[in-house]
N, C-alpha and C positions, 0 to 999 in steps of 0.2 A: 601613835606618837606618845612617847613617855616624857614626863616632865624632868627638869634638871634635878629635882630632889629625888625622883624615882631612879634616875641614873646613878646618883650617889649611893642609894640604898642597894640597888642591884649590884654595883661594883663591890660594896662592902660585904654583901651576902656571899658572892662568888669567892672573894678572896679569903673569907673566913672558912667557907666550906672546903676550899682547896687545902687549907692548912690542916684541918683536923677531921674532915669527912663527917662532921656532925651537923644535923639540921640546925638552921639558924633561926632564933626567935627574936622578938622585939627587945627582950631584956638585954641580950648581948649587944644589939645595935645601939641602945641608949648609952652604953659604956664607951662608945667610940666618940672621941672629941669633935670630929667633923660632922657628926650626926646629932646635933643639938636640937632634937625635936622631941615632942611628947610621945609616950608609948602609943597613945591612940592614933596619932598621926602616922607613926611608923607602921602600925598594924593595918591602917587603911591603905597606905601605899603598897604594902606587901600583898594585900588582898587584890589590889588593882593589877599589880605585876603578875600575880597568879592568874587572874582572869584573862590577861593579855597573852598568857602562855610563856612568860619569861621565868616563872617560878613554879614549883610543884610542891604540894603538901604531902608529907609522908604519913603513913598510917600509925606510926609508933610515936609521933611527936607532934607538938603544935607548931614546930618550926618549919621552915621551908628549905628546899634545896633547889639549885638551878636546874632548869630544863636545857635541852640542847639548844633551843631557840635563845635562851638566856645567855648561854656560853657564846653562841654565835654573835649576838649583839655585843657582848663584852669584848671579844677579840677584834671586832670590826670598828668599835667606837670608843671603848673605855680603857682598854689595857694600856699600861705605861711600862716601858722597859726599866727593869730594876737596875738602878745605877751601881749597886754593889757588885753586879756581875763583872764590871770592868776590872775588879781585883783579880779575876780569873784569867784575864787576857794574857798576862805574861807567861802563864803555863802553856797557853796555846802558841804564843810566839816562840817560846823555847823549843817546842816540839817541831815546828816547821823549820826553824833555823838548823836544828840537829839533822833533819832529814831532807834538806833542800836538794840533795842529789839522788835521793831514793824515794821517788814519788809514790809508788805503791805502798811502801812501808809508812810513809807519812799519812796516807789516807787511812790505813788500818789503825795506826796509833791515834789519829784524830778521832775516829769513831769510838775507839775504846775510851778515850778521855771524855768525850761527850756523854757517853753512857754513865761514866762515873760521876761527872759533875751534875747531871740531871737526875740520876738514879732511875732512868727510863731506858728503853731499848733504842739503840741508835743504829742507823744503817746508811750506807752510801751506795749509789749506783753510778758507774762511770769512772773515767770518761768513756762514753759509748764508742765502741769500735765498729758499730754497725754503719757509721757514716764514712768509714775508711774504704778505700778502694783496694781491690786485689791486685798485687803486682806480680805474683808468681805462685804457681802450684807445681810442686815437684813430687817425685815418686822415688823412694829409696828402698831397694830390696835389702832386707836384713836377715834373710834365710831363704830356704827353698820354697817355703809356703807362707812367708810373712813379709810385710813391707810397711813402710810409713809414708803417709801423705803429709806433706808440709805445705802450709798456706801462709804466705807473707803479704802484709798490707803495706800501703804507701807510708804509714806512720811507724813502720818497723815492728808492728805486732806480729808474732809468729805463733801459729797454732799447729799442732800435729795430731794425727789420728792413725792408730794402728789398724791394719786390715789383714785379712787372711786371703790367700790366693788359692783358688780351687786347683786340685791336682791336674785336671784336664785342661787348664788354661795355660797358654804360652805367655811367659812373662813379658816377652817383647811386644806381643799384641796388646797386653795390658798397659805397657808404657805408652803405646800409641794412643790409647783411650785417654790416659791422663794428659798427654800432650794436647789432644783435641780439646779437653776441658780447660786446660791452661789458656789456650787460644780463645776459647769461648768466654771465659770469665775475667780475663785480664782487663784491668782498668774499670771493672764494674763494681758497684757498691756491694758490701757484704749483705745488705738488706735485700738486694736483687738476686743474690746467688741461688737460693733454693728454687725460686720460680724459673730461673733460666735453666737450672739443672733438670727440673721436671719436664720442661719442653724439649731439652736436648735428648733425654733418654727415650723420647718417643720417636726420634728421628732414625732414619734407616742406617746412617753411617755407623751406629753402634748397636744395631739390632742383634748382631751376632752375640752380644753379651747380655741378652735379655734375661737369662737365668741368673746372671750375677748382678742384675740391675738393683734389686732390692738391697743387697748388702752394700753396694757402692753408695747408693743414695743415702742409706742410713749413716754410713761413715762420714760422708760430706755434711749432712745435716747436723750430725753430732758435733763435728769440728766447728762448723759455723756458729752453732748455739753456744759453744764454749767461749766464744769471743765475749758474749754478754755475761756468762756465768763468772768468768775470771775477774770481772769488774764489779762484783757484788761483795760488799763488806757488811758484816753484822756483828754487833756487840751488845752485851747486856740483856740477852733474851730473858733471863730469869729475874731481872730487876722488877719487871711489872708484876710478878707474882707476889710481891710484898704488898701490893695495893689491895684493898678490900674488894675491889671490883673483880679480882682474879682468884677468889677463894673457891670457886666452883671447879671441881676436877675436870669435868667434861669441857668447860670453857677453856681451861689451860690446854687440854689435849687438842682442841680445835685450833687454838692459837698457834701452837707449835707446828702442827701439820700445815697450816697456812703459810708460815714462814719457810718451812721446808720446801714447799711447792713454789716459792718465790712469787706468790700471787700479789703480794703487796707492791712489788716493783712497778706494776702497771697502774698503781693508784696513788702514787706519792706526788701528785701535782704536776705542773707543766714547767716550761722553761722561761716563764715570764716574771718570776719573782716569788716572794713569800707566799706560800699556800698553806692554809689551815683547813683540814678536812675532817669532818665529824662522822659518826657512825652511819648516819643516813646517807651521807655522800659516798661512803666506801662500799656499802651494800654487801658486806660480808658478815655472817653471823658472829664469828669471834670478835668482830670489831665494833659491835653495837654500843659498847660503853667506852670506846677508844677514840683518840684523836691522833692524827698524823700531821706534824708540822714539817714542812719541807722547803728548802731553798736551793735553787739551781746555782751551779757555778759554770761559767762559760770559758772555754779554752780557745776556741776560734769560731768562725761563722758556722762550721759544721760539726764541731765537737763540744759536748757539754756533759755534765754530770749532775747528780742531785744528792744532797745530804738531807737526812730526815731523822726526826725523833718520834717514836711511837710510845704513847702512854695513855693513862686513863683520861676521860673527858675532864675529870677533875685534876687538871694539870697546872703546874706553875708556869703559866704563859709568860709572865713578866720576866722570868728568869730564862726560860728555854729559848724564846725567840731571839734575844740578842746573842746568845751563845751559838745557835745554829747559823745566824747571819754572819757572825765573825769568822767562824771556821770555814764557811762556804767562800767567803771573800779571800781567805788565805789559800784555799785550795786552788782557786782560779789563778792567783798570782803565782803559785808554785809551778803550775803547768805552763805558764807563759815564760818562765825563765829559760 
């Protein structure tokens, strides 16, 4: 348990370190009007905070820097939302008013604005199409050996996938296979589709197409996976490279590869409210000095999305949190119109 005075000191150290990335010593703290304590008192409390694991001492300076435990305590108990952020809200309002009929464009522009306002990487996932149900699967020949599979959901999402037709295959027989799959998958959730397909391809009614099974399966799996990919938005990837935590070339390479593989999508919190996840929570090597702040937005009982900001653990939490919350609330309203 830390004292009220230690809480003030921890808050001051974190906010000073966030500002200039320099270790904080007692001399700097004595200049702060709300820390009207002697240098000896401040040094004692800083030593106590270090012993408790909230601060760390660097090898190059007598000052301290926050530990992950210190940041975690700060965001859970000490952070206050920056009132000056409200001045940025009209920019966000204007963006959504302009794009109220173009939802995807609104999401894309909102993420870009968020990355510019925070100078960190911003991303959004959703609204998730995986909770949609399949209303129709169709098959359209576009040549002697080529065709397109169309998948339509109950929410009006449409996905297409090109396939090649083997020369020895009768196109009418293939149409029957697609019709069988349409009957099989209609009114089933996108999330269930791949499992149902795997079971169906093992059944005797389409055993005659066993040699073609792999290609068909790949085509359908790819089409279903694109429902998620098409709802992924990312902006400001290079912003974080301006931070001292990202000056290591290998670290940058790992970070970019992680984003390219979309691994972060699985780690940006849940659907229950504001989530702040640190490096140890994320368990990804490129994320060891990073934090992800995410807020969900709900469209209906079964549809939701998430907006997030990714930056160094030394992040401007008081500024980022209200911006993410405000944009998420507007996204939810946009989809309900």
